[in-house]
N, C-alpha and C positions, 0 to 999 in steps of 0.2 A: 209636536209631531213632525211639523215641518224641519224644525232646528235636527232633531233626531234624524230625519232623511238626509237633510242637507249635511251634516256628520258623516253618516253612512258613504254619501258620494265622494266625499272628500277623501276618504280614509280610502275607498276604491282605486280614487285617481292617483293618490299617492304611492298604493302598491303596486298598479299600473307601471308607474314612473319610475319605482324603484328597479322592476322587473326589466324597464328599458337599460337603466344602468347596468345593470349587472350583463345584459347582453351585447353593450356596447364596450365595457371592460373585458369580455373574452375578446376581442378585435384586438387585443394590445399583447396577446402572446408574441415573445420572443421567437421568432423563426430561425434563429442563427444569423450570423454575419457570412458576408462572402468574401473571397481572397480577390486577387487582383485578375484572375482566371476566369471567376465565377462559383468557385468551388463553396461551399457551403460550412461554416465550422460551427462548433458548440460556443463559440464568443467565452468568456472567463472574465471571472470577479477577483481571482486572486493572479496578481501580476507573475508570479513566481510558477505559475501550473501551465502545462500546453493547454493548447485550445485542440480539440478533436476534430477530424474532418469528417464528414457526414457522406454517406453514398445515396443518392435520392432522396434527400430529405431524413434519411435513418442514421441511426449509428450504426458502425461497421463492426461485426465481432470477430474474432480471431480465426483463422481457418482452421487452428487447432483449440477452440476453445477449451473443450472438456478435460482436456490430456492433462493438464497441468494439476487440477483437482483430482484426477485419477493416481495421479504417479506421484505428487507430494503426499507425506505422509501425516501432515496437521494441517489445520487452520493457520497457526500460528508458522510453519514453515511457507505456505503458501502466499501470505500477508507479506512476509518479508522478503520473499524470490522475487515477486512482482514490484514491490513498492522499491524495493533496493535497486533492480536493475532501473527502473525510471529515473533515480537519484542519480547515479553513475552515467546515464545517458546525458545528463544535463552540460556536462565537462565538454561533450562534443558536439552535443546537437542542442543549442541554447533554445529556451521558449519563447524567444524575442524572434527568434530567425527561423524555426521550423514549426510545423504541425504534427501532430501525434494520431497516429493512427495502430489499432491492434496488428500483431503478423499475419500477413496475406500471403507471404511465399512459400512457408512448411506448412504443409497440412497435417491435419491428425494421423494418417497413414505414414506418411513418410519418417515422422519422429518417431512414431512407436517401432518401427522397424529400425531405427538408428540404437534404441534403447534396449533392446533385445540383445540377446548372447548371439555371437557369432556363431554361425551353422552352416551345414550343404545348403540347407533349405532358404537360409537368411544370411547370405554374404554381407548384407549391409550392417550387421548387429556390431554394436561397438562395445559390448561389456565381452568379458572374457568366455570362451568356449568352453573351458574347463568347469561345470559345475560346483566343484569343491571351491574354486574361490569365489568370493562375494560379488554382488551385483554392486558396484560403486557409481556408474553413472545412472541417475536417476530421473531426471529432468530437462526438457529445452525449452527454455520462452524466448520466442521473436516478439519484439516491436520493432515498429517502420516510424520511420521519421520523414516527412513530406515538406518540398523546399517553401519560399513563401507565394510562388504562384499557384498551390495548391494542388498541384498535379505533378510533380517529377520528384521522384524518390530519391532523397538525399542520402540516406543511409538507414542500417538498421542496427539494433541491438541483440546480442543473443545471449540470455542468459544459462548458465549450465549448471546445473544442481547434483552434487555428489553425496553421497550416503557417508556420515560417519558411523551409522548401524544400518546390516544388512538384515532384512527381517523376512528374506524369502525361503531361507532353509527353516529346518524345526529349531534350531537353535540360533538365536540372534548372533551375529559376528560384528564386531567391533572394526573398526578401519581407521588406521593411523593417516595423520598428516600426510606423512611420506607417502602412502600408497595413494593417497587421494589426487596429490600432484604428479605423481608418476602416469595416474591415469587420464588427468587432466589434459596434458598437454599431448598425448596420443590422441584424445578424443577431440580436444580443439583443433589440432593441426588437420584431422581426418575431415570433421565437420567443415571448416574453412575452405579444404580443396573441393568438398562439393556443391557447396554454397555459390560459391565462385562461378561456376557452370551454370547457376541456374539465370534467366534472361533479367537482365538490370541490374544483376548484383553482382558483374562482375569487376567493375573498380570502385563502386562506392564504397566510403569507411564503414567498420562494422565493429562496433564496441562489445569487448566480450568478458564478461562477469563470471567469477570463478565463484558458486556459493555452496557453503558448506553445510548441509541438511542437518538439523540438530535431530536427535532421538526423538519418538513421537509422545514421550510424556514430558519433554520438556519444554515449558509453558513459554518460555522467552522465544523459542524459534530459532533457525538457524542465523548465517549470517555470510556477506560477500567477504572473503578473504585476499582476494586479486582480479585485477583487471587489466585491460589492454586494449589497444585499438589496432587493428588491421586495416592499414591504408592502400591504397595504388594496386588493388587488386593480389595485395599477399595473400598466400594460403599458409604460411608458418607464423607463430610467436615466440619467439625466444625470449623474451623477457616481460614479465609480468609486474605492474606497480602494486604493492601490498596496500590493502583497504584497510583502513583502520574505524571500524564500526563494532557498536555493542548494544546487545538488549539486556537490562536487567530487570528482575522484580524487585517492588519494594512494599514492605522494609527488609532489608537484608539482614541474615541470620546472623546473631551477636556472634559467632566465631569466624564468619565469614570476613575476607578482605576484598573489594575491589574498587573500579572506579566509584562508585556511590559513594562508598564510605571515605575514599581517600578527598574528595573535592566538597564532600558536607551535603552531598545531597540526600544521604541516608536519613543525617538528622533531621535537616530540614522537614523531610518527608512525616517524619515521627513527631515534631513538634505540630504539625500542619493536623495528624490523627487526632494526636491528643488534646488538643484544641475543640474541634468538632466533638469528639464522642464526650469530653467533659460536658459542653453546653448542652449536648442532643445526644444522651447515652442508648437511647434506643436504636444502635444502631447494629446490622449483623455485621459486617467486615470494611476494612476499608485496606485498598491494597494499591498498587501502582507499578507501572511499567513506565523505564526511563530507555530513551534513545539516543546514544554517543556517535558522535565521528569525530575522531581526532581529538578524542575526550573532552569534546564540548557537547553539551546539552543540545539535541534538536528539538526533541519534543518528550513533556512529562504527561503520562493518563495515568489521571486516578479514577479508579472505579470504587465506587458508593454504596452499597445495601443496606436500603431503608428498610424501616417500619413505619414511616408516616403515611397516612393515607387521606387525611383531610387538606384540601387546598391551602388552609390557612398554615399547616406544619410546614407543608412543604417548599410554599413560599417562604415561609421564615427560615428556613433551613438554607434554602439555596442562597439568600441574600447573606446569610453569616458565611458561607463557603465561600462566597465571593469576596467578602473582604479580607478573610482569609488567604485566600488566592492572593490580594491584591498586596499583602503585607509580607507573610511567608517567604513567598518566591518572587519577590521583589527583583530580588539579582539575578535570576535565572536567565540566561540569555535565548534560550528557545521557545517553543509555543506550551501551553500548559493547558490543559483540558479535563474536566472533571465531570465524570457521567453520573448520574444518580439514578440508581435502579431501585426497583423493589420486586418481586417473584411475578407480579402483573405485569412487567414490563417498565421502559423508562419513564422517569419521572420529571427529570430535568437537566440542565446542560450548562454548565459554567466554563467559560475559556478565555484564553488572554493570549493573543498573537505574540508571535517572536517579534523581539524590537519595541511592542508598544506596551502602553503602562494601562488602556483603558481595559475594565475585565466586562465581559458581556455576559449575561445569563439569562435562561428560558426556561419556564414551566411548562410543560405538558399538560392539556385539558385529561 
């Protein structure tokens, strides 16, 4: 009896001790990093990513945060619109020298008025007054970049989204590249003239990106086609630099020819798909999406719909997928990600970062 009582007391002491360890573990939460002027940032684990500034210890959302989701016609377009502008910004605002902040200068009401048609009631509208003409200017996104002191605005980026298809009338209207660029030149110069009158934006560099929004049923989403930088308080841009980026779905249809068929990516993907389906046949589907910049792979994302439910099946499958990533995609320069999902949610994740050989994997509980 004494032995049993001693055991229970010891167990209770260990439990209390464990709780104490959990309590002490909570105190190790990272509360961010400080700039030279005392501002708090998120810090970063990826050296190529921006650190974001926080205000009063919290992440500061955009002054027009809901508008992009409202105006852009699909999640694919929205993702490409936001991520693409951030990528273009790196060329002017290095992640080593600037902090990121979501747009604070242009609020939702202002942007919305600019996106409407010009009228007697809204003379700020930048779309054609004639309702027979399509809506071409569809979205405006602002991103801010703060200097190393954490306080001084170093510049901003503005993404301009233009429709390739206008859905505002009964019958969708297709819009040509020439029509987009004619509208883009007028719109961008008008916006720059207005933006330069805003306090703090009179002289800072402004990166401009022209985004061609794809039709809403296009699962690849749109791309940036041109970019430019307005410096020294400029209100007009005469020359744009071409952006060579492309999103493609894998596998490519047998009759189609594109960058993925020319550089062998489609063949590699097909080999990967056939290998995993050959050894693990109960798969609903294997598809992919590849992102190119200047004809070089930046990211390859593979989506696998699985019918495996036991932990041992999923673990074995994940390990096999990892080995295939290691061998089949060995020569791919960009990041490779594999998402394994069931109808109930994510099951596992496999990845290899750009420039690295190590493949990491994680199986969700």
